[in-house]
PyMOL commands that place a pseudoatom at each C-alpha (Angstrom):
pseudoatom trace, name=CA, resn=MET, resi=1, chain=A, elem=C, hetatm=0, pos=[0.480, 0.449, -0.267]
pseudoatom trace, name=CA, resn=ASN, resi=2, chain=A, elem=C, hetatm=0, pos=[2.345, 3.076, -1.245]
pseudoatom trace, name=CA, resn=ILE, resi=3, chain=A, elem=C, hetatm=0, pos=[-0.206, 6.724, -1.023]
pseudoatom trace, name=CA, resn=PHE, resi=4, chain=A, elem=C, hetatm=0, pos=[1.283, 9.823, -2.060]
pseudoatom trace, name=CA, resn=GLY, resi=5, chain=A, elem=C, hetatm=0, pos=[4.696, 7.823, -1.511]
pseudoatom trace, name=CA, resn=ILE, resi=6, chain=A, elem=C, hetatm=0, pos=[4.122, 6.824, 2.443]
pseudoatom trace, name=CA, resn=GLY, resi=7, chain=A, elem=C, hetatm=0, pos=[4.061, 3.278, 3.187]
pseudoatom trace, name=CA, resn=LEU, resi=8, chain=A, elem=C, hetatm=0, pos=[2.370, 0.974, 5.072]
pseudoatom trace, name=CA, resn=PRO, resi=9, chain=A, elem=C, hetatm=0, pos=[4.920, 1.574, 8.438]
pseudoatom trace, name=CA, resn=GLU, resi=10, chain=A, elem=C, hetatm=0, pos=[4.649, 5.399, 8.174]
pseudoatom trace, name=CA, resn=MET, resi=11, chain=A, elem=C, hetatm=0, pos=[0.420, 5.800, 7.905]
pseudoatom trace, name=CA, resn=ALA, resi=12, chain=A, elem=C, hetatm=0, pos=[1.105, 3.747, 11.121]
pseudoatom trace, name=CA, resn=VAL, resi=13, chain=A, elem=C, hetatm=0, pos=[3.840, 5.867, 12.822]
pseudoatom trace, name=CA, resn=ILE, resi=14, chain=A, elem=C, hetatm=0, pos=[1.090, 9.311, 11.790]
pseudoatom trace, name=CA, resn=PHE, resi=15, chain=A, elem=C, hetatm=0, pos=[-1.431, 7.947, 12.492]
pseudoatom trace, name=CA, resn=THR, resi=16, chain=A, elem=C, hetatm=0, pos=[0.341, 6.654, 16.427]
pseudoatom trace, name=CA, resn=ILE, resi=17, chain=A, elem=C, hetatm=0, pos=[1.352, 10.296, 16.257]
pseudoatom trace, name=CA, resn=ALA, resi=18, chain=A, elem=C, hetatm=0, pos=[-1.722, 11.662, 15.781]
pseudoatom trace, name=CA, resn=LEU, resi=19, chain=A, elem=C, hetatm=0, pos=[-3.436, 9.610, 18.019]
pseudoatom trace, name=CA, resn=LEU, resi=20, chain=A, elem=C, hetatm=0, pos=[-0.357, 11.210, 20.731]
pseudoatom trace, name=CA, resn=VAL, resi=21, chain=A, elem=C, hetatm=0, pos=[-1.363, 13.833, 20.063]
pseudoatom trace, name=CA, resn=PHE, resi=22, chain=A, elem=C, hetatm=0, pos=[-5.598, 14.913, 19.298]
pseudoatom trace, name=CA, resn=GLY, resi=23, chain=A, elem=C, hetatm=0, pos=[-6.133, 12.229, 21.199]
pseudoatom trace, name=CA, resn=PRO, resi=24, chain=A, elem=C, hetatm=0, pos=[-8.279, 9.112, 20.449]
pseudoatom trace, name=CA, resn=LYS, resi=25, chain=A, elem=C, hetatm=0, pos=[-11.403, 11.491, 21.049]
pseudoatom trace, name=CA, resn=LYS, resi=26, chain=A, elem=C, hetatm=0, pos=[-10.846, 13.726, 19.202]
pseudoatom trace, name=CA, resn=LEU, resi=27, chain=A, elem=C, hetatm=0, pos=[-9.229, 11.613, 15.414]
pseudoatom trace, name=CA, resn=PRO, resi=28, chain=A, elem=C, hetatm=0, pos=[-13.106, 10.702, 14.684]
pseudoatom trace, name=CA, resn=GLU, resi=29, chain=A, elem=C, hetatm=0, pos=[-13.495, 14.169, 14.414]
pseudoatom trace, name=CA, resn=ILE, resi=30, chain=A, elem=C, hetatm=0, pos=[-10.745, 15.309, 12.502]
pseudoatom trace, name=CA, resn=GLY, resi=31, chain=A, elem=C, hetatm=0, pos=[-11.179, 12.290, 10.038]
pseudoatom trace, name=CA, resn=ARG, resi=32, chain=A, elem=C, hetatm=0, pos=[-14.352, 13.565, 8.722]
pseudoatom trace, name=CA, resn=SER, resi=33, chain=A, elem=C, hetatm=0, pos=[-13.783, 17.233, 8.681]
pseudoatom trace, name=CA, resn=MET, resi=34, chain=A, elem=C, hetatm=0, pos=[-11.024, 16.264, 6.642]
pseudoatom trace, name=CA, resn=GLY, resi=35, chain=A, elem=C, hetatm=0, pos=[-13.175, 13.807, 4.707]
pseudoatom trace, name=CA, resn=LYS, resi=36, chain=A, elem=C, hetatm=0, pos=[-15.729, 16.702, 3.786]
pseudoatom trace, name=CA, resn=ALA, resi=37, chain=A, elem=C, hetatm=0, pos=[-13.030, 19.021, 2.875]
pseudoatom trace, name=CA, resn=ILE, resi=38, chain=A, elem=C, hetatm=0, pos=[-11.598, 16.852, 0.060]
pseudoatom trace, name=CA, resn=ARG, resi=39, chain=A, elem=C, hetatm=0, pos=[-14.750, 15.986, -0.807]
pseudoatom trace, name=CA, resn=GLY, resi=40, chain=A, elem=C, hetatm=0, pos=[-15.704, 19.294, -1.648]
pseudoatom trace, name=CA, resn=PHE, resi=41, chain=A, elem=C, hetatm=0, pos=[-12.894, 19.614, -3.512]
pseudoatom trace, name=CA, resn=GLN, resi=42, chain=A, elem=C, hetatm=0, pos=[-13.484, 16.735, -5.439]
pseudoatom trace, name=CA, resn=ASP, resi=43, chain=A, elem=C, hetatm=0, pos=[-16.967, 18.325, -6.048]
pseudoatom trace, name=CA, resn=ALA, resi=44, chain=A, elem=C, hetatm=0, pos=[-15.793, 22.049, -6.862]
pseudoatom trace, name=CA, resn=SER, resi=45, chain=A, elem=C, hetatm=0, pos=[-13.248, 20.208, -9.725]
pseudoatom trace, name=CA, resn=ARG, resi=46, chain=A, elem=C, hetatm=0, pos=[-15.605, 17.931, -11.446]
pseudoatom trace, name=CA, resn=ASP, resi=47, chain=A, elem=C, hetatm=0, pos=[-17.514, 21.237, -10.926]
pseudoatom trace, name=CA, resn=PHE, resi=48, chain=A, elem=C, hetatm=0, pos=[-15.476, 23.403, -12.556]
pseudoatom trace, name=CA, resn=GLU, resi=49, chain=A, elem=C, hetatm=0, pos=[-14.239, 20.773, -15.174]
pseudoatom trace, name=CA, resn=SER, resi=50, chain=A, elem=C, hetatm=0, pos=[-18.414, 21.078, -16.153]
pseudoatom trace, name=CA, resn=GLU, resi=51, chain=A, elem=C, hetatm=0, pos=[-18.760, 24.219, -16.844]
pseudoatom trace, name=CA, resn=PHE, resi=52, chain=A, elem=C, hetatm=0, pos=[-14.836, 24.228, -18.858]
pseudoatom trace, name=CA, resn=THR, resi=53, chain=A, elem=C, hetatm=0, pos=[-16.234, 21.278, -21.586]
pseudoatom trace, name=CA, resn=ARG, resi=54, chain=A, elem=C, hetatm=0, pos=[-19.538, 23.062, -21.446]
pseudoatom trace, name=CA, resn=GLU, resi=55, chain=A, elem=C, hetatm=0, pos=[-18.011, 26.421, -22.239]
pseudoatom trace, name=CA, resn=ALA, resi=56, chain=A, elem=C, hetatm=0, pos=[-15.873, 25.015, -24.745]
pseudoatom trace, name=CA, resn=LYS, resi=57, chain=A, elem=C, hetatm=0, pos=[-18.629, 23.387, -26.508]
pseudoatom trace, name=CA, resn=GLN, resi=58, chain=A, elem=C, hetatm=0, pos=[-20.379, 26.250, -27.272]
pseudoatom trace, name=CA, resn=LEU, resi=59, chain=A, elem=C, hetatm=0, pos=[-17.240, 28.399, -28.440]
pseudoatom trace, name=CA, resn=GLU, resi=60, chain=A, elem=C, hetatm=0, pos=[-17.092, 25.018, -30.741]
pseudoatom trace, name=CA, resn=GLU, resi=61, chain=A, elem=C, hetatm=0, pos=[-20.334, 25.630, -31.416]
pseudoatom trace, name=CA, resn=ALA, resi=62, chain=A, elem=C, hetatm=0, pos=[-19.937, 29.759, -32.103]
pseudoatom trace, name=CA, resn=VAL, resi=63, chain=A, elem=C, hetatm=0, pos=[-17.262, 29.086, -34.541]
pseudoatom trace, name=CA, resn=ALA, resi=64, chain=A, elem=C, hetatm=0, pos=[-18.412, 26.070, -36.408]
pseudoatom trace, name=CA, resn=THR, resi=65, chain=A, elem=C, hetatm=0, pos=[-21.897, 27.790, -37.073]
pseudoatom trace, name=CA, resn=SER, resi=66, chain=A, elem=C, hetatm=0, pos=[-20.263, 31.055, -38.055]
pseudoatom trace, name=CA, resn=SER, resi=67, chain=A, elem=C, hetatm=0, pos=[-17.146, 30.143, -40.309]
pseudoatom trace, name=CA, resn=LYS, resi=68, chain=A, elem=C, hetatm=0, pos=[-19.626, 27.848, -42.862]
pseudoatom trace, name=CA, resn=PRO, resi=69, chain=A, elem=C, hetatm=0, pos=[-21.671, 30.410, -44.030]
pseudoatom trace, name=CA, resn=ALA, resi=70, chain=A, elem=C, hetatm=0, pos=[-18.665, 32.750, -44.654]
pseudoatom trace, name=CA, resn=THR, resi=71, chain=A, elem=C, hetatm=0, pos=[-17.021, 29.339, -46.604]
pseudoatom trace, name=CA, resn=GLU, resi=72, chain=A, elem=C, hetatm=0, pos=[-21.028, 29.262, -48.436]
pseudoatom trace, name=CA, resn=LYS, resi=73, chain=A, elem=C, hetatm=0, pos=[-20.140, 33.026, -49.431]
pseudoatom trace, name=CA, resn=LEU, resi=74, chain=A, elem=C, hetatm=0, pos=[-16.915, 33.031, -50.859]
pseudoatom trace, name=CA, resn=THR, resi=75, chain=A, elem=C, hetatm=0, pos=[-17.613, 29.852, -53.298]
pseudoatom trace, name=CA, resn=ALA, resi=76, chain=A, elem=C, hetatm=0, pos=[-21.288, 31.688, -54.275]
pseudoatom trace, name=CA, resn=THR, resi=77, chain=A, elem=C, hetatm=0, pos=[-18.796, 34.766, -55.184]
pseudoatom trace, name=CA, resn=THR, resi=78, chain=A, elem=C, hetatm=0, pos=[-15.413, 33.623, -56.518]
pseudoatom trace, name=CA, resn=PRO, resi=79, chain=A, elem=C, hetatm=0, pos=[-16.234, 33.489, -60.057]
pseudoatom trace, name=CA, resn=LYS, resi=80, chain=A, elem=C, hetatm=0, pos=[-15.908, 30.448, -62.297]
pseudoatom trace, name=CA, resn=GLU, resi=81, chain=A, elem=C, hetatm=0, pos=[-14.180, 30.155, -65.319]
pseudoatom trace, name=CA, resn=ASP, resi=82, chain=A, elem=C, hetatm=0, pos=[-15.853, 29.076, -69.248]
pseudoatom trace, name=CA, resn=SER, resi=83, chain=A, elem=C, hetatm=0, pos=[-13.713, 26.610, -70.253]
pseudoatom trace, name=CA, resn=THR, resi=84, chain=A, elem=C, hetatm=0, pos=[-15.495, 27.056, -73.670]
pseudoatom trace, name=CA, resn=ASP, resi=85, chain=A, elem=C, hetatm=0, pos=[-13.097, 29.769, -74.058]
pseudoatom trace, name=CA, resn=ILE, resi=86, chain=A, elem=C, hetatm=0, pos=[-10.083, 28.408, -75.072]
for i in range(1, 86): cmd.bond("trace and resi %d" % i, "trace and resi %d" % (i + 1))
show_as sticks, trace
zoom trace
């Protein structure tokens, strides 16, 4: 088990030190608050990603619709050569 480069022995030492510093009654409360903070960060990250994706898709659609008529106008106004004059 290797989380963030920390193995099982290191995690046990950290847990033991936290248990000594905060005590057995305060440790679950700290764990819950850390879990809520991480969950909130993940939710905010997901919201940001979906907002960014939605805006990028709208921008692509706007560019596609605005450039499509412009290319049609160019082909419609471009004079075609008559091959019978040669």
